N, C-alpha and C positions, 0 to 999 in steps of 0.2 A: 548368509549374513543379511540382516534386516536393514531396511531403508528407513531412517528416522522421519523423513518427509512423508513416506507412505503410512507410517505408524501415526503421524500427526493427523493425516486425513482420516484414517480409520477411527481414531479416538473421538472424532467429531460426531460420531453416531449419525443421527438423522440429517445433520447439516453437511455430511461428507460430499454428497453429490453437488450441492450448491457451491461449496468451497472449491471443488474441482472445476466447476464452470468458470468461476471468477479467476482461478489460477490459469486456465486455458486462455482467457481473454487477455490477462496481463502478459503472459508469455508470448502470445501472438503479436500484441501491440508493441512490446519492447523485448524482442528476442535476444538482445545483447546483454541483458541483465542476468547476472548469476542469481541463484536463489538458495537460501539456506534458512534453517530455523534460528530464531533470535530470541533470547530470554527477554520477557516483558512482564513486569509485575510477577505474579505467582505462576505464570504459564509461559507459553511461547507463541510467537507470531511467525508466519512464513514471510521472510524478507526477501526483497529483490533489489539488487544493486547496492550492496553495503558500501558505505562511505565513511571516511573519517568525520567524526562529529564530536563537538564538545559543548554540552549545555552550559549556559551562563553560570549555573550553580556548581559546576564541576571544575576540578583542577586539572584533570587529565582528559585527554582525547580518547574516545571510544569509537565503536563502529555502529552505525545505525542505517537501516535500509531507506533507500529513496521511496520505496513502496513496500507496504506491509499489509498482510491479510490476517484477520483474526475472526474467530467465531465467538460471539458474546452470547449471553443467555437468551436474548430475544431477537438478535439481529446479527448480521455480519458487518464488520468494519473493514474498510479499505483506506489505509493511510497513504496519502500522496504528499510527501514532504518536499514541496517545490514552492519557492517564493521568488516571484519575478516583480520587479518594480515595487517592492515593499508589500505585495499582496500574495496571499496563498492561492494557488491555482484552483484547488477544490472549492474554496469559499467563493471565488469570483465566478466560477462556472456552475454553481449549485443549481440554479434555475434550469439549466439545460440538461441536467442529468436524470430527470424523471422524479419519481416518488421516493426521494431520499431525504435524509436529514444530514446537514453538513455542519461541521465545525471548521476551524481553520484548515487543518490538514486531514480531517476524518470524514469519510463518507459512510453513512450508516444506512442499511437497507435490509429488508427481510428476505428478499429474493431478487435474483438478477432479472427476473421477469418485470420487476417494477422500475428497472433502470433503463435509460436509453443507452444500450450497449455500444452503439457507434460513438456517442459523445464520451462515454467512459473510456473507450479505447483511444480516442483522440487525446483525452486528458493524460492518460498514461504515456502515450507516444510523445506528447509535447513535454511532459516532465522529464522523460529520459533524454530528449534532445537538448533541452535547455541546460540540463545537468552536464551532459557530455561537452557542451560548448563553453562551460564555465559560467553560465548566467544564473545559476540557482543560488540565491543568497541564503538559503536554509543551511547549507553546509559550510559557509564561510566561518572560519574560526577567529 
């Protein structure tokens, strides 16, 4: 029987090794988070720590990951859905993460070598901790 997550990594072609490096960092920083593939747009992302979530535009609650990893055409994206005191953690800590581009919850980079891996691991660990303590406003419905 095949493993869908292994197939997802293999389908990334030349980005497979880099995705695996980021996956290892996330799993080491937040070992208590389950991981599974989650539909997103026309593809899938590798999600960690699925939580009940209802976007403002939706009538029904769905599940969305606290952290999600995706391979884009020109970069990797790591989504960290953590809001504390009205601010998205990735956006607040963007300058500490190295040569990345950040949106509210999205950290974009071409290689993990361009990222301060220690700061990224701390961000992941902090997002998991604030979520488990009930302090993450992203998932409040």
